[in-house]
C-alpha positions as CSV (number, residue, x, y, z in Angstrom):
1,M,109.0,119.3,174.6
2,S,111.5,116.9,173.1
3,D,115.2,117.0,173.6
4,P,116.5,119.9,171.4
5,T,119.9,118.4,171.2
6,R,118.7,115.3,169.5
7,P,119.1,115.6,165.7
8,F,115.9,115.5,163.8
9,L,117.0,113.9,160.5
10,V,120.3,112.0,160.1
11,V,121.4,110.8,156.7
12,Y,123.7,107.8,156.4
13,V,125.5,107.0,153.2
14,A,126.8,103.5,152.8
15,W,129.1,102.3,149.9
16,H,131.6,99.5,149.4
17,P,135.2,100.8,149.7
18,G,135.9,99.1,146.4
19,F,133.5,101.5,144.5
20,P,135.9,104.1,143.0
21,D,133.3,106.9,142.8
22,G,131.7,106.2,146.2
23,A,133.6,108.6,148.3
24,G,133.1,111.5,145.9
25,I,129.4,110.9,145.6
26,A,129.1,110.6,149.4
27,E,131.0,113.8,149.9
28,A,128.7,115.6,147.4
29,I,125.7,114.4,149.5
30,R,127.2,115.6,152.7
31,G,128.2,118.9,151.2
32,H,124.7,119.6,149.9
33,F,122.7,118.8,153.0
34,R,125.2,120.2,155.5
35,R,125.6,123.6,153.7
36,E,124.0,126.8,154.8
37,L,120.9,126.0,152.8
38,Y,119.9,123.5,155.5
39,E,121.7,125.0,158.6
40,N,118.9,127.4,159.3
41,V,116.0,124.9,159.5
42,A,118.0,121.8,160.6
43,G,120.1,123.6,163.2
44,G,123.9,123.7,163.7
45,T,125.7,122.7,160.6
46,G,122.7,121.4,158.6
47,L,121.6,117.9,158.4
48,S,123.9,115.3,159.9
49,V,125.4,113.1,157.2
50,V,127.3,110.1,158.4
51,F,129.4,107.7,156.3
52,R,129.4,103.9,156.4
53,S,132.1,102.5,154.2
54,L,135.4,101.3,155.8
55,P,134.8,98.5,158.3
56,P,136.5,98.7,161.8
57,P,139.3,96.2,162.6
58,G,138.1,92.6,162.8
59,R,134.9,93.2,160.8
60,A,134.1,92.7,157.1
61,V,131.4,95.4,157.0
62,P,130.8,98.8,158.7
63,L,129.2,99.4,162.0
64,E,125.5,99.0,162.4
65,I,123.2,102.0,162.5
66,N,121.4,103.1,165.7
67,F,118.0,104.2,164.7
68,T,117.2,105.7,168.1
69,E,119.9,108.5,167.9
70,A,117.7,110.7,165.7
71,H,114.0,111.4,165.3
72,A,114.2,110.3,161.7
73,T,116.9,108.4,159.7
74,A,117.5,108.1,156.0
75,I,119.9,105.5,154.7
76,V,121.4,106.0,151.2
77,I,123.1,102.8,149.8
78,L,125.3,103.3,146.8
79,A,124.9,99.9,145.3
80,D,127.4,98.9,142.6
81,S,128.6,95.6,141.2
82,V,131.5,95.4,143.8
83,L,129.0,95.5,146.6
84,A,126.7,92.9,144.9
85,A,129.6,90.5,144.5
86,D,130.7,90.8,148.2
87,A,128.5,88.4,150.3
88,P,129.0,90.1,153.7
89,W,128.4,93.6,152.2
90,L,125.3,92.3,150.4
91,A,124.0,90.9,153.6
92,Y,124.8,94.2,155.4
93,A,122.8,96.2,152.8
94,R,119.9,93.8,152.9
95,S,119.9,93.9,156.7
96,L,119.7,97.8,156.6
97,G,116.6,97.6,154.4
98,E,114.9,95.0,156.5
99,Q,115.6,96.9,159.7
100,A,114.3,100.1,158.2
101,E,111.1,98.4,157.0
102,A,110.5,96.9,160.4
103,T,111.1,100.2,162.3
104,G,108.4,102.3,160.8
105,L,107.8,105.7,159.3
106,H,110.8,107.5,160.7
107,V,113.4,105.2,159.0
108,R,113.7,104.8,155.2
109,T,116.3,103.2,152.9
110,F,117.2,104.7,149.6
111,P,119.2,102.3,147.4
112,V,121.0,103.9,144.5
113,A,121.4,101.4,141.6
114,I,124.8,102.3,140.2
115,D,124.7,99.1,138.1
116,H,121.5,97.4,136.9
117,A,123.0,94.0,138.0
118,V,122.7,94.9,141.7
119,L,118.9,95.1,141.7
120,A,118.1,91.4,141.9
121,P,120.7,90.5,144.6
122,L,119.9,93.6,146.7
123,N,116.2,92.8,146.7
124,M,115.2,96.5,146.7
125,T,114.1,97.0,143.1
126,E,110.9,99.0,143.9
127,Q,112.5,101.8,145.9
128,A,115.8,102.0,144.0
129,L,117.0,105.3,142.5
130,R,118.1,104.3,139.0
131,W,121.5,106.0,138.5
132,D,122.2,103.4,135.8
133,Q,119.4,104.9,133.6
134,W,120.4,108.5,134.0
135,D,122.2,110.4,131.2
136,G,125.3,112.5,131.6
137,D,128.7,112.3,133.2
138,L,129.5,111.7,136.9
139,Q,128.9,115.4,137.9
140,T,125.6,115.5,136.1
141,R,124.3,112.3,137.6
142,T,125.4,113.4,141.0
143,K,123.4,116.6,140.7
144,Q,120.4,114.5,139.7
145,L,120.9,112.2,142.7
146,L,120.9,115.2,145.0
147,S,117.5,116.3,143.6
148,E,116.1,112.8,143.7
149,L,117.2,112.4,147.3
150,T,115.7,115.8,148.2
151,Y,112.4,114.7,146.6
152,E,112.5,111.4,148.5
153,Y,113.2,113.1,151.8
154,C,110.2,115.4,151.1
155,R,108.0,112.3,150.7
156,M,109.4,110.8,153.8
157,L,108.9,113.8,156.0
158,R,105.4,114.4,154.7
159,H,104.4,111.0,156.1
160,F,106.4,111.6,159.3
161,L,104.7,115.0,159.8
162,E,101.2,113.4,159.5
163,H,102.4,110.7,162.0
164,L,103.3,113.5,164.5
165,R,99.9,115.0,164.1
166,R,98.1,111.6,164.3
167,P,100.4,109.4,166.4
168,D,97.6,106.8,167.1
169,E,97.0,105.9,163.5
170,D,99.0,103.3,161.6
171,E,101.0,104.0,158.4
172,A,98.3,102.7,156.1
173,A,95.6,104.9,157.6
174,L,97.8,108.0,157.3
175,E,97.7,107.7,153.5
176,A,94.2,109.1,153.6
177,Y,95.5,112.4,154.9
178,L,98.3,112.9,152.3
179,R,97.7,115.3,149.5
180,K,99.9,116.4,146.6
181,V,102.1,119.4,147.1
182,Q,100.5,122.2,145.2
183,I,103.0,124.1,143.0
184,F,101.7,127.4,141.7
185,L,103.4,129.0,138.7
186,S,103.0,132.8,139.0
187,H,103.7,134.6,135.8
188,S,102.8,137.6,133.7
189,K,100.9,137.1,130.4
190,H,101.9,140.5,129.2
191,D,105.2,139.7,127.7
192,D,106.5,137.0,125.4
193,S,108.4,135.0,128.1
194,G,106.1,134.6,131.1
195,E,103.6,132.0,129.9
196,R,106.2,130.2,127.8
197,V,108.6,129.8,130.7
198,A,105.7,128.7,133.0
199,R,104.8,126.0,130.5
200,L,108.4,124.8,130.4
201,V,108.6,124.6,134.2
202,R,105.3,122.8,134.3
203,D,106.3,120.3,131.6
204,R,109.6,119.6,133.3
205,L,107.9,119.0,136.7
206,H,105.4,116.6,135.0
207,A,108.2,114.8,133.2
208,G,110.4,114.3,136.3
209,H,110.7,110.9,137.9
210,G,107.9,110.6,140.5
211,L,107.3,114.4,140.7
212,A,103.9,114.2,139.0
213,S,102.7,111.9,141.7
214,F,103.9,114.2,144.4
215,F,103.3,117.7,143.0
216,D,100.1,119.1,141.5
217,V,101.3,121.9,139.2
218,H,99.0,124.8,138.3
219,D,99.3,128.0,136.4
220,I,97.5,130.9,138.2
221,P,94.8,132.4,135.9
222,A,94.4,136.2,136.2
223,G,91.6,137.0,138.6
224,L,91.7,133.8,140.6
225,R,91.1,134.4,144.3
226,F,94.6,133.2,145.0
227,H,94.4,134.0,148.7
228,K,91.5,131.6,149.2
229,V,93.4,128.9,147.3
230,L,96.4,129.4,149.5
231,L,94.3,129.4,152.7
232,Q,92.9,126.0,151.7
233,Q,96.2,124.6,150.5
234,V,98.8,126.4,152.6
235,R,100.1,123.3,154.4
236,V,100.9,121.7,151.1
237,S,101.8,124.5,148.7
238,A,104.8,126.1,147.1
239,M,105.3,128.7,144.4
240,V,107.6,129.6,141.5
241,A,107.4,133.3,140.6
242,I,108.6,133.8,137.0
243,H,110.0,137.3,137.1
244,T,109.9,138.6,133.5
245,D,110.1,142.2,132.5
246,T,106.4,143.0,133.1
247,Y,105.9,140.8,136.2
248,S,106.3,143.6,138.8
249,S,103.8,145.9,136.9
250,R,101.0,143.3,137.0
251,E,98.5,143.7,139.9
252,W,97.7,140.0,140.2
253,C,101.4,139.0,140.1
254,R,102.1,141.3,143.0
255,K,99.0,140.0,144.9
256,E,100.2,136.4,144.4
257,V,103.7,137.1,145.9
258,I,102.2,139.0,148.8
259,E,99.8,136.2,149.6
260,A,102.6,133.6,149.3
261,K,104.7,135.6,151.7
262,R,101.8,136.2,154.2
263,H,101.2,132.5,154.4
264,N,104.9,131.5,154.5
265,V,104.6,129.4,151.3
266,P,108.0,128.0,150.0
267,L,108.8,130.4,147.2
268,V,111.5,130.5,144.5
269,V,112.0,133.4,142.1
270,A,113.1,132.6,138.6
271,N,114.8,135.7,137.4
272,C,113.9,135.9,133.7
273,I,114.5,139.6,133.2
274,S,115.6,140.1,129.6
275,N,115.9,143.9,129.4
276,L,114.5,146.0,132.3
277,D,112.2,146.0,135.3
278,E,111.1,149.6,135.9
279,R,110.3,149.0,139.5
280,G,111.5,145.9,141.2
281,F,108.7,144.6,143.5
282,P,110.1,144.9,147.0
283,Y,108.4,141.8,148.4
284,M,110.2,139.4,146.1
285,G,113.2,139.4,148.4
286,N,114.2,137.2,151.3
287,V,113.7,134.0,149.1
288,P,116.0,132.2,146.7
289,V,116.5,133.8,143.3
290,V,117.7,131.6,140.4
291,R,118.8,133.2,137.1
292,L,116.9,131.7,134.2
293,D,117.5,133.0,130.7
294,P,114.0,133.4,129.1
295,D,115.4,132.9,125.6
296,G,117.3,129.7,126.5
297,P,116.0,128.3,129.8
298,D,118.6,125.6,130.1
299,R,118.6,126.0,133.9
300,L,115.2,124.6,134.5
301,N,116.6,121.8,136.5
302,I,118.3,124.3,138.8
303,V,115.0,126.0,139.4
304,I,113.3,122.7,140.2
305,A,116.1,121.5,142.4
306,R,115.9,124.7,144.4
307,L,112.2,124.4,144.6
308,L,112.6,120.9,146.0
309,D,115.1,122.3,148.6
310,E,112.6,124.9,149.7
311,V,109.8,122.3,150.1
312,L,112.1,120.0,152.1
313,K,113.2,122.9,154.3
314,D,109.5,123.7,154.9
315,F,108.8,120.1,155.9
316,L,111.9,120.0,158.2
317,W,110.8,123.2,159.9
318,R,107.3,122.0,160.5
319,C,108.6,118.8,161.9
320,R,111.1,120.6,164.2
321,V,108.4,122.9,165.4
322,A,106.0,119.9,166.0
323,L,108.8,118.2,168.0
324,S,110.2,121.2,169.9
325,A,107.3,123.5,170.6
326,A,105.3,123.8,173.8
327,P,101.5,123.6,173.6
328,A,99.9,126.0,171.1
329,D,100.3,129.6,172.2
330,P,98.5,132.4,170.2
331,A,101.3,134.8,171.3
332,V,104.0,132.7,169.4
333,L,104.2,132.7,165.6
334,F,106.5,130.2,164.0
335,I,107.7,131.1,160.5
336,P,110.0,129.0,158.2
337,R,112.4,131.8,157.1
338,P,113.9,135.0,158.6
339,P,111.2,137.5,159.4
340,E,110.7,140.6,157.2
341,L,108.3,143.5,157.6
342,I,105.5,141.8,155.7
343,T,105.6,139.1,158.5
344,L,103.9,141.7,160.8
345,A,100.7,141.4,158.7
346,A,100.2,137.8,160.0
347,L,100.2,138.9,163.7
348,P,97.0,139.1,165.7
349,P,95.7,142.5,166.8
350,E,97.4,144.1,169.8
351,A,94.3,143.9,171.8
352,D,94.4,140.1,171.5
353,V,98.1,139.6,171.9
354,P,100.0,142.6,173.3
355,A,103.5,141.1,173.1
356,P,103.7,138.6,170.3
357,I,106.9,136.5,169.7
358,I,108.1,135.6,166.2
359,V,110.2,132.4,166.2
360,Y,112.2,131.7,163.0
361,P,115.1,129.5,161.9
362,D,118.6,130.2,163.1
363,P,120.8,132.2,162.9
364,P,119.5,135.4,164.7
365,L,118.8,138.4,162.5
366,S,121.5,141.0,161.9
367,A,121.6,144.0,164.2
368,E,120.4,146.4,161.6
369,E,117.4,144.3,160.8
370,E,116.5,144.0,164.5
371,R,116.8,147.8,164.9
372,L,114.3,148.3,162.0
373,F,111.8,145.9,163.6
374,A,112.3,147.6,167.0
375,E,111.5,151.0,165.4
376,I,108.4,149.9,163.5
377,A,107.0,147.2,165.8
378,P,108.4,147.7,169.3
379,R,105.8,145.3,170.9
380,V,107.1,142.4,168.8
381,Q,109.8,140.1,170.1
382,L,112.1,138.3,167.6
383,R,113.7,135.0,168.6
384,S,115.6,132.4,166.6
385,L,114.4,128.9,167.4
386,T,117.5,128.2,169.5
387,E,117.0,131.4,171.4
388,W,113.3,130.6,172.0
389,L,114.1,127.1,173.2
390,S,116.6,128.4,175.6
391,G,114.2,131.0,177.0
392,A,116.3,134.0,175.9
393,V,114.8,137.4,176.8
394,R,115.8,140.7,175.4
């Protein structure tokens, strides 16, 4: 069992103090990855985000980065023309990239090209995020940057997770085990909006920078044995449920949500109700819900951004479990979100495991939820990951 106090993923943001928008962009990155969204799977106050901008007295550049302080390190370099014109800073940025390249899978550098002119002197053209080519104002570009970084962290952790499973294989060999993340678009074909919105989400995912090479996007035809698909792809799957007026009334839509929940697939609900849902399907809770107007779906980017967040959270959780857990124990079930009653369906029979433990991301469940579990399944023990690591007993 690894040291539970050692952070798993630390994000460093470096920018030249002469870049006027640098502090604001860096703060937006810290705010996004430290907020409650990532607290539960990353522990404490979310992902650790550390700034590198102002140099200490007597130095021309900030402090170096210690790559051994965390299991994985991501370095975001906001590269503008001021940085490119400052020789010590340019050398500092290049050095970070070279050190990351030499260190291995657990360290990655993500240069953000604020200005096209920085690409040649920085010598990081291939992996640069092209802020200079994005449309919109500062706020719009910052939101796109957050999504792009989330996507890049997903790619990074997918490699790192395979490395944890196969520590004796080199980076090139691990490529053979990597598959695209399957995105299933669950929707009803019995109203005007379901199929149309599914097509819009699919097209936006295919059009996104790099997403088509990372995600494999599918509609779910009625009658498909979705549970078998999920069983085959559960380690690399996610789902968007497009909740239109007839969604809850369709048998296959309900089956798809239940199977996604049973197998702990990252799930986002796009709320496209235009008039009335006669009976809201109860198993669509306990996951993010994003409002998406079916007649003017101008929030597609928000749905996709939240989907990326959920996929990243899933990778973070799997990595934390792989690093923190004791040898496999059939009595312990690790799940990537707070338990709900449908979680009980995944437990082995009582004859096989009389007292199973469900371990889930912090914080602990509320008292009223725990009482409900205790009434319905008194043999089941619920532990947040921190409680389980500390050996808490109730």
